[in-house]
C-alpha positions in Angstrom: 4.2 25.8 -6.9 2.5 26.5 -10.2 3.2 22.9 -11.4 1.8 21.5 -8.2 -1.4 23.6 -8.3 -1.9 22.8 -12.0 -1.4 19.1 -11.2 -3.9 19.3 -8.3 -6.5 20.9 -10.5 -6.1 18.4 -13.3 -6.2 15.6 -10.8 -9.5 16.8 -9.3 -11.0 17.1 -12.8 -9.9 13.5 -13.7 -12.0 12.1 -10.8 -15.2 12.6 -12.7 -14.1 10.1 -15.4 -11.7 7.9 -13.5 -13.9 7.0 -10.5 -16.5 5.0 -12.5 -13.8 3.4 -14.6 -11.7 2.3 -11.7 -14.8 1.1 -9.8 -15.7 -1.2 -12.7 -12.2 -2.5 -13.0 -11.8 -3.1 -9.2 -15.3 -4.7 -8.9 -14.7 -6.9 -11.9 -11.3 -8.1 -10.6 -12.2 -8.5 -6.9 -15.9 -9.3 -7.2 -17.4 -12.6 -6.1 -17.4 -15.5 -8.6 -20.6 -16.6 -10.3 -21.9 -20.2 -9.7 -20.0 -21.3 -12.9 -16.7 -20.0 -11.4 -16.5 -17.0 -13.8 -16.7 -13.4 -12.8 -19.5 -11.0 -13.7 -18.9 -9.2 -17.0 -18.2 -5.5 -17.0 -21.4 -4.8 -18.8 -23.5 -6.9 -16.3 -21.7 -5.1 -13.5 -22.5 -1.7 -14.9 -26.2 -2.7 -15.3 -26.4 -4.1 -11.8 -24.7 -1.1 -10.2 -26.8 1.4 -12.1 -30.0 -0.4 -11.3 -29.2 -0.6 -7.6 -27.7 2.8 -7.0 -27.8 4.9 -10.1 -24.8 7.1 -11.2 -23.8 7.5 -7.5 -23.1 3.8 -7.3 -20.0 4.3 -9.5 -18.4 6.7 -7.1 -17.5 4.7 -4.0 -14.1 5.9 -2.8 -14.6 9.0 -4.8 -13.0 11.2 -2.1 -10.0 8.9 -2.1 -9.8 9.0 -5.9 -10.0 12.8 -5.9 -7.4 13.1 -3.1 -5.1 10.6 -4.9 -5.4 12.2 -8.3 -4.8 15.7 -6.9 -1.9 14.6 -4.8 -0.5 12.4 -7.6 -0.3 15.1 -10.2 0.7 17.9 -7.8 3.4 15.6 -6.5 4.7 14.5 -9.9 4.9 18.1 -11.2 6.2 19.5 -7.9 8.8 16.8 -7.1 10.0 16.8 -10.7 10.4 20.6 -10.7 12.3 20.3 -7.4 14.5 17.6 -8.8 15.1 19.7 -12.0 16.3 22.6 -9.8 18.7 20.3 -7.9 20.0 18.7 -11.1 20.4 22.2 -12.6 22.4 23.4 -9.5 24.6 20.3 -9.5 25.5 20.6 -13.2 25.2 24.3 -13.9 25.8 25.9 -10.5 23.7 28.5 -8.8 24.8 31.7 -10.5 22.6 34.1 -12.4 23.0 32.1 -15.6 22.2 28.8 -14.0 18.4 29.5 -13.9 18.3 29.7 -17.7 20.5 26.6 -18.3 18.8 23.8 -20.1 19.1 20.2 -18.8 20.2 17.5 -21.1 17.7 14.8 -21.9 19.4 12.4 -19.5 19.2 15.0 -16.7 15.5 15.6 -17.5 14.9 11.9 -17.3 16.8 11.6 -14.0 14.6 14.4 -12.6 11.5 12.6 -13.8 12.6 9.3 -12.2 13.1 11.1 -8.9 9.8 13.0 -9.2 7.8 9.9 -10.1 9.3 7.9 -7.3 8.8 10.5 -4.6 5.2 11.0 -5.8 4.3 7.6 -4.4 4.3 9.0 -0.9 0.5 9.0 -1.2 0.2 5.2 -1.8 -2.1 4.7 1.3 -4.7 6.8 -0.5 -4.6 4.5 -3.5 -4.9 1.5 -1.2 -8.0 3.2 0.4 -9.5 3.7 -3.1 -9.1 0.1 -4.0 -10.5 -1.1 -0.7 -13.4 1.3 -0.8 -14.4 0.1 -4.3 -13.9 -3.6 -3.5 -15.9 -3.3 -0.3 -18.7 -1.3 -2.0 -18.9 -4.0 -4.7 -19.1 -6.7 -1.9 -22.1 -4.8 -0.4 -20.3 -3.3 2.6 -21.4 0.0 4.0 -19.6 3.2 3.0 -16.6 4.1 5.1 -14.5 7.3 5.1 -10.9 7.2 4.0 -9.8 7.2 7.7 -12.3 4.4 8.4 -10.9 2.3 5.6 -7.3 3.0 6.8 -8.3 1.8 10.3 -9.8 -1.3 8.9 -6.7 -2.1 6.8 -4.4 -1.6 9.8 -6.6 -3.7 12.0 -6.7 -6.5 9.4 -3.2 -6.3 7.9 -1.1 -4.1 10.2 0.4 -0.8 9.0 2.3 -2.5 6.2 -1.1 -3.1 4.6 -1.3 0.6 3.7 1.8 0.1 1.5 0.9 -3.2 -0.3 1.9 -2.8 -4.0 4.2 0.2 -3.5 7.0 -1.1 -5.6 5.0 -1.6 -8.8 3.2 1.7 -8.1 6.6 3.4 -8.0 7.4 1.9 -11.4 4.1 3.2 -12.7 4.7 6.6 -11.1 8.1 6.8 -12.9 6.6 5.7 -16.2 3.7 8.2 -16.0 6.0 11.0 -15.0 8.5 10.3 -17.8 5.7 10.2 -20.3 3.5 13.0 -19.1 5.8 15.4 -17.3 9.4 14.8 -18.6 8.3 13.9 -22.1 6.3 17.2 -22.4 9.4 19.1 -21.2 11.7 17.4 -23.7 9.3 18.1 -26.6 9.0 21.8 -25.5 12.8 22.0 -25.3 13.1 20.4 -28.8 10.6 22.8 -30.3 12.2 25.8 -28.7 15.7 24.9 -30.0 
């Protein structure tokens, strides 16, 4: 629970920085082409967005970003801790000494893979974030997360909420191994 709460708090704090950055990336990639066939540069996009809407213009889909970041980190931490407990029980039993047993690096990595994969349950939130930012850059009116989900389902069917889930699972595993499991392995190495 502590890992999940810490992850949620960190994820919420990340939104302040991540929202404008992901908006610029999404808008640059999905934006309309200029007459010469090129896309608007990031600096031109930033100037145009700021001139039109100020700082607020960089936060379309902000609620989706906050919800995604909070649930991402809470899930990675929480699911990895859950997997660690299951791995510990499988290899060290459930007796009084089992709680203090250290996992091997391979066991820690296995728990991180499970945690990172399971943390992708929230992929529809990421899809809503991408759609909100792309639609805002295209000049569409603001929609709530639920409104965006309804539009996606109407346009693409329920499967549209899960587009890109496989690469995101690989990303989730990579991030979990680097930022959750890696930290644990370093802590264990320093404590040894």
